[in-house]
N, C-alpha and C positions, 0 to 999 in steps of 0.2 A: 285828854287835852288839857286837864287841869294843871295849874302851876302850884303843886303841893309844896309845903314847907320842907318836906324831906328832900325833894329834888334840888330846891334852892340851897339847902344846907350841904348836900352832897357836892354840888358844884363849888360852893364856897370853900368846902374842906379841901377839894382838889386844888383849887387856886392857891389856897394857903400853903398846901404842901409843895406846890411848885415854887412859891416864893421862898420857902424855907430851904428847899433843895438848891436853888440858885445862889443862895447866900452862904451855904454850908461848904467850907473849904475841904472838909473831910468826907463829903458825900461819896459813897462807893458806886462803882460802875453797875453793880447788881441792882442797887436801889434805884439808880437813875434809869436803868433799862426798864425796870418794872413801872416806874412812874411814866416814862415815855409811852409805854404800851397803854397805860390807863388814859393818858391825854389823847392819844390817837383814837382810842375807842370812844371817849367822851365827845371829841370833835365830830366823829362820824355819826354818833347818836344824835347830836344837836342838829347836824345837817339833815338827817332823816326827819327829825321833828319839825324843823322849819319847812321842809318840802311838803310834809303831810298837812301842816296847818295852813300853808298857802293854798294847797289844792282844795281843802275843805272850805276855806273862806271864799274861794271863787265860785263854789257851787251853791247857787241860790236855793236849790231844793234841799240840800243837806243842811245848809246854814242860812236860814232866812235872816237871822240877825247875827252879824259878825261879832258884836259885843267887843270883848277885849282881845280878839284874835290878832289884830294887827300888832298890839303890844307884845303878845306872846311870840309872834313870828319874829319880830325885831329882837326879842330877848334870845330866842334860839339861834338866830343868825349871828348875834353879837357873841354869844357863848362859843359858837363854832369858830368865828374869826379870831377871837381872843386866844383860843387854844391853839389854832393853827399858827398864829403870829408868834407864840412863845416857843414853838417847836425848834426853830434854829438855835435859840439860846440853850435849850435843853440838850440838843445834840452836841453843841460845842462843849457844854459842861460834861457830857458823857465822854467826849473825845479827850478832854483834859484829864478826867478821872482814869480813863484807860491808860493814858500815857504815864500818869503818876504811879499807877499800880505796876505798870511794866518796869518803870525805873526802880521802884521799891523791890520788886522781885529780882531785877538784875543786880542791884547793889548787894542784896542778901546772898545771891549766888556768887557774886564776885568776892565777897568776904570769905565764903566757904572755900572757893578755889584759891584765894590768896593765902589762907591758912595752910592749905595743902602745899602750895608753892613754897612757902617759907620752910615747911617741914622737909620738902624735897631738896631745897637749896642747902639746908643744914646738913642733910645726908650727903649731898654731892660734894660739899666742901671737905668731906673726909676721903675723897677720891685718892689724894696723894698718899695718905697712909695705907689705904687698901691696895692701891696699885703697887706701891713699893713692897708691901708684904707679899703680894702675889708674885712679883718679880723675884723677890728673895726666895720664895718657895720654889719657883721654877729653876732658879740658879742652883739651889741646894739639890733638887732632883737631878739636874744635869751633872753636878759634881759626883753624886752617888752613882749615876748611870755610867760615869767613866770607870768607877771601880767595878761595877757590875760587868761592864764590857771587858775589863781586864781579867776578871775572874773567869768569865765564860771563855775568853780567848786562850787562856793559859791552862784550861782544864787538862789534867793528865790523860793520856790515851786510856781508853777503857772507862773513863768517868763520864757518864752521860748527863749528870745533873747540870742544869743551867738556871741561872737567876733571871727573873724578869726585870725589865726597866721599871723605875719607880711608878710612872703613871699607869702602866698596864697593871701592875700589882695593886695600886690604890683603887683603880676603877674596876677591878675584877675582870679584865679583858685578856684574851689570849693574843690578840693582835689588833692593830688599827685598820679600819676600813672606811668606806664611803659614809656609812651611817655613824661611825664612831671614830672621827679623825682625832689626832692628838691635839689636846688643848694647848700644851706648851709649844708645839710646833706651829700652831695657827694663830695663837693670841698675839695681839699687839696692844701695848699699853703706853700711851703718850705721857710725856712729862707735864706736870701741872702748870709750871711757869712758862714752858716752851713746848707746846704740843707737837711741834715739828720734830722734836727729838723723842726717842723712845727710852722708857725704863725697861721695856721688854719688847722684842728680843734684844739682848745685848748686841753690841756692834758686831761681834764675831761669833755669836752663839749659834748661827745657822750652819756652822761647819760640822761639829761633832754632835751637839745636843739634838739638832733636828734629825740627823742621820740615825742616832740611837732611838729617838722617839718614834721615828717612822719605820723602824725595822719591824717586820711582820713575822719573823720566825727566829728560832735559835740558830747558832752557828752550825755550819756543815761539819759532819764527822765522816772521815773516809772509810769507816768500817774496817773490813779485813785488810785493806791496803795501807793501813796506818804506818807499817814498818818500812815501806818502800822509801829509798833515799830521796826520790823526787818529791814524794808527798811530804816527807819530813822537812825538806828544804822550803817547800812552798808554805807550810804551816809556820816555820820560823820567820819567813819573810813577812807573812801576814801579821803575826804577833808583833814583830818589831815595828811595822808600819803603824799598827793601831796604838802601840805604846808611844810612838813619836807624836801621833795626833792627839793622844790623851794629854801628854806633857805640854804640848803647844796650846791646847785648849785651856788647860788648867792655868797656864801662865797668863793667857789673855784674859780669862775670866777674873783672876785675882787682880790683875792690873786695872781692869774696868771697875771692879768693886772698890779698890783703893782710891781710884780717881774720883768716883762718886762720893765716897765718904769724905775725902779731902775737900771736894767742892762744897758739900753741904756744911762742913765745919766752917769754911771760909764765909759762906753766906750767913750762917748763924752769928759768927763773930762780927761781920759787918752790920748785921741788923741790930745787934746789941749796942754797938758803938754809935750807930746813927740815931738811936733813941736816947 
């Protein structure tokens, strides 16, 4: 029950640390949480001390002379009440510290994401060049596929060699299927400045290019019946039809490409004169 210098200094040290924490704008949530735990424990201890002193002081047998017990009871109760009274301010300080730390983490995370955003935006701005390059690649493949189709369709009787379309050859496939659909036949690439228009597929590209890309096998060969007049007539009709389709497709593709080139030249010319 003695009021030792050590206990007085400890309480004073705690109160001083409370004062410093409340005036420190950079107090961390971890330090404040630890301090609040100490304050709660000290307030609870002071309450126990005050209750015990009051109980002993009221017992005439245990304490015939109360001496300074009333002062010590008042001191313990005052310590308890002062610590409990400061708790709302400490909790508010902790709430502010938690919010400040949350903002600091958020801004740091935002800066990291913004750096990635700028990197992704820079890459995405190259879409026009990449999309046009892919469209040109598909168009080249379609043009070559016309020649492949012509060669396969005009193979002399008895020659069984056939060439694969470009995409099948490039991807090492024998045919397209559900798990390996044609990229050229299924891809759609919008224009950068007007994404309602397409740089691929070309306006008329789904006639022959898609048909060639979607073909699953080589052309039919009649075998031993190749010399029959009916077979020969049918083959000639098929070849002539394919040649007409090839010529029409080539004309449309060339026209579309020329129109695109002329449009881009006009846009570049207008941009230079506007600046």
